[in-house]
Backbone as a chain_set.jsonl record, in Angstrom:
{"seq": "XXXXXXXXXXXXXXXXXXXXXXXXXXXXXXXXXXXXXXXXXXXXXXXXXXXXXXXXXXXXXXXX", "coords": {"N": [[80.802, -10.141, 50.116], [80.667, -7.355, 46.815], [79.69, -4.641, 46.969], [78.577, -1.812, 44.822], [78.126, 1.75, 43.495], [75.458, 3.827, 41.948], [74.213, 4.184, 39.791], [70.039, 4.648, 38.926], [68.555, 4.199, 36.959], [65.541, 3.787, 37.304], [64.249, 4.503, 38.917], [64.447, 6.636, 38.889], [63.967, 10.674, 39.397], [65.705, 12.714, 38.321], [68.471, 12.529, 37.742], [69.112, 9.895, 38.536], [70.953, 9.562, 40.893], [70.123, 10.595, 43.329], [68.373, 8.155, 43.885], [69.983, 5.114, 43.179], [72.314, 5.842, 45.747], [71.05, 5.787, 48.101], [69.988, 2.94, 47.781], [72.037, 1.88, 47.654], [73.165, 2.811, 50.304], [71.093, 1.268, 51.325], [68.581, 2.868, 51.838], [65.559, 5.11, 52.271], [64.192, 6.47, 49.363], [63.805, 8.71, 49.129], [63.978, 10.075, 51.473], [67.101, 10.417, 50.799], [67.051, 12.173, 48.146], [65.76, 13.841, 49.954], [68.095, 15.124, 51.536], [70.107, 15.886, 50.083], [68.74, 17.866, 49.171], [68.658, 19.801, 50.317], [70.948, 20.456, 51.451], [72.128, 21.105, 48.773], [70.263, 24.194, 48.721], [71.235, 25.086, 50.582], [73.978, 25.801, 50.721], [74.911, 25.456, 48.393], [77.053, 23.202, 48.015], [75.501, 20.489, 47.361], [74.609, 20.8, 44.751], [76.666, 21.006, 43.429], [77.682, 18.605, 44.226], [75.759, 16.596, 42.894], [75.878, 16.974, 40.748], [78.508, 15.949, 40.008], [78.218, 13.351, 40.757], [76.934, 12.669, 39.404], [77.558, 12.392, 36.518], [79.647, 11.228, 37.442], [79.415, 8.585, 38.352], [78.376, 5.175, 37.107], [75.447, 3.488, 34.841], [73.453, 1.656, 36.775], [72.571, -0.301, 35.133], [75.253, -0.758, 33.383], [76.56, -1.707, 35.303], [75.446, -4.288, 36.502]], "CA": [[79.847, -8.753, 48.938], [81.041, -6.325, 46.301], [78.674, -3.112, 46.928], [79.182, -0.797, 44.072], [77.408, 2.611, 43.608], [75.597, 3.548, 40.728], [72.86, 5.898, 38.788], [68.907, 3.731, 39.136], [67.333, 4.852, 36.197], [64.023, 3.353, 37.242], [63.929, 4.377, 39.873], [64.553, 8.287, 38.618], [63.824, 11.573, 39.422], [66.842, 13.235, 37.48], [69.55, 11.449, 36.958], [68.866, 8.39, 39.267], [71.88, 9.641, 41.604], [69.82, 9.618, 44.53], [67.977, 6.78, 44.336], [71.437, 4.865, 43.62], [73.231, 6.033, 47.019], [69.749, 5.734, 48.505], [70.116, 1.241, 48.104], [73.81, 1.313, 48.292], [72.952, 2.875, 52.058], [69.083, 0.999, 51.858], [67.589, 4.129, 52.422], [64.051, 5.197, 51.883], [65.604, 7.539, 48.552], [63.168, 10.643, 49.458], [65.19, 10.808, 52.301], [68.402, 10.581, 49.966], [66.782, 13.288, 48.028], [65.586, 15.754, 51.301], [68.779, 15.827, 52.658], [70.499, 16.367, 48.429], [67.61, 19.171, 48.074], [69.115, 20.844, 51.588], [72.833, 20.447, 51.411], [71.374, 21.624, 47.324], [69.82, 24.945, 48.991], [72.102, 25.387, 52.43], [75.251, 26.14, 50.09], [75.07, 25.106, 46.488], [77.447, 22.362, 47.971], [73.932, 19.634, 46.87], [73.853, 21.104, 43.787], [77.712, 20.646, 42.245], [77.964, 17.505, 44.198], [74.949, 15.83, 42.399], [76.27, 17.379, 39.13], [79.759, 15.933, 39.621], [78.32, 12.606, 40.769], [75.774, 12.458, 37.814], [78.74, 12.413, 35.403], [80.794, 10.542, 37.361], [78.302, 7.249, 38.805], [78.036, 4.122, 36.32], [74.064, 3.302, 35.407], [73.065, 0.191, 36.876], [73.265, -0.949, 33.573], [76.466, -1.286, 33.487], [77.436, -2.219, 35.84], [74.961, -5.157, 36.432]], "C": [[80.35, -8.232, 48.108], [80.644, -5.596, 46.107], [78.968, -2.516, 45.802], [78.085, 0.597, 44.31], [77.044, 2.678, 42.195], [74.235, 4.349, 40.541], [71.897, 4.607, 38.619], [67.952, 4.37, 38.496], [65.99, 4.645, 35.936], [63.811, 3.334, 37.727], [64.36, 6.409, 39.56], [64.316, 8.935, 38.949], [64.235, 13.798, 38.192], [67.572, 12.691, 37.003], [69.52, 10.182, 37.756], [69.676, 8.584, 40.609], [71.672, 9.32, 42.718], [69.192, 8.131, 45.19], [69.111, 5.165, 44.123], [72.021, 4.954, 44.515], [72.058, 5.951, 47.732], [69.319, 3.692, 48.716], [70.828, 1.376, 48.102], [74.258, 1.673, 50.018], [71.524, 2.238, 52.45], [68.834, 1.901, 52.547], [67.001, 3.956, 52.012], [65.105, 6.345, 50.516], [64.722, 8.591, 48.836], [63.234, 11.325, 50.764], [66.616, 11.467, 52.029], [67.992, 12.147, 49.296], [65.85, 14.742, 48.512], [66.786, 16.009, 51.48], [69.626, 16.653, 51.433], [69.71, 18.179, 49.153], [68.75, 20.161, 49.711], [70.194, 21.191, 51.955], [72.784, 21.444, 49.724], [71.176, 23.463, 48.109], [70.69, 25.929, 50.352], [73.579, 25.826, 51.479], [75.368, 26.446, 49.184], [76.297, 24.299, 46.38], [76.865, 21.204, 47.149], [74.781, 19.113, 45.335], [75.411, 20.369, 42.746], [77.902, 19.026, 42.436], [76.601, 16.19, 43.224], [75.688, 16.26, 41.316], [77.257, 16.497, 39.093], [78.887, 14.03, 40.288], [77.525, 11.362, 39.275], [76.55, 12.315, 36.339], [79.869, 11.602, 35.399], [80.08, 8.896, 36.747], [78.039, 6.236, 37.631], [76.712, 3.838, 36.468], [74.22, 1.856, 35.84], [73.372, -1.021, 35.701], [73.729, -1.806, 32.942], [77.203, -1.679, 34.329], [76.797, -3.959, 36.34], [75.195, -6.304, 35.401]], "O": [[81.461, -8.636, 48.451], [80.86, -5.235, 44.95], [80.163, -2.768, 45.649], [77.269, 0.522, 45.229], [77.656, 2.091, 41.303], [73.513, 4.98, 41.313], [72.432, 3.555, 38.27], [66.936, 4.917, 38.924], [65.329, 5.002, 34.96], [63.004, 2.441, 37.982], [64.454, 7.168, 40.524], [63.753, 8.303, 39.843], [63.756, 14.86, 37.795], [67.494, 12.286, 35.843], [70.221, 9.324, 37.218], [69.272, 7.898, 41.547], [72.245, 8.437, 43.356], [69.342, 7.432, 46.193], [68.96, 4.228, 44.907], [72.72, 3.941, 44.552], [72.615, 6.491, 48.687], [68.56, 3.248, 49.577], [71.104, 0.779, 49.143], [75.135, 1.181, 50.728], [70.901, 2.496, 53.48], [68.83, 1.866, 53.778], [66.996, 2.997, 51.24], [66.237, 6.807, 50.657], [65.305, 9.659, 48.651], [62.858, 12.432, 51.149], [67.167, 12.432, 52.559], [68.477, 13.171, 49.776], [65.481, 15.816, 48.038], [66.969, 17.214, 51.647], [69.865, 17.849, 51.596], [70.253, 19.243, 49.448], [69.43, 21.178, 49.565], [70.439, 22.133, 52.708], [73.468, 22.466, 49.66], [72.239, 24.066, 47.963], [70.62, 27.085, 50.769], [74.299, 26.405, 52.292], [75.843, 27.529, 48.842], [76.878, 24.281, 45.294], [77.578, 20.817, 46.223], [75.254, 18.06, 44.91], [75.362, 19.593, 41.791], [78.15, 18.239, 41.522], [76.866, 14.996, 43.092], [76.361, 15.283, 40.986], [77.194, 15.911, 38.012], [79.741, 13.308, 39.776], [77.555, 10.273, 38.702], [75.994, 12.15, 35.253], [80.667, 11.257, 34.528], [80.089, 8.305, 35.667], [77.11, 6.731, 36.993], [76.267, 3.792, 37.615], [74.989, 1.044, 35.326], [74.037, -2.045, 35.541], [73.4, -2.823, 32.333], [78.386, -1.986, 34.184], [77.652, -4.825, 36.524], [74.508, -7.324, 35.446]]}, "num_chains": 1, "name": "protein.A"}
C-alpha cells in the first residue's frame, strides 16, 4: 500500500492540511489542529510549517 499525504479540502477549516495529516496518520483532525495551534503560538514554527505544507501538499482530488 502506497500512502500519500495531501490536503483534504472536504474536511478543511483553513486549507485542509490538518485534515490530510490526520487522515494520513489515522488521527482525529481536532487533535492535529490543536497540536498545530500550540506549535504556532509557542514559537511560530507551526505557522511557517502550516504555510509551507499548504503550498506544497497536493489536493486529494489531484492524488486520487
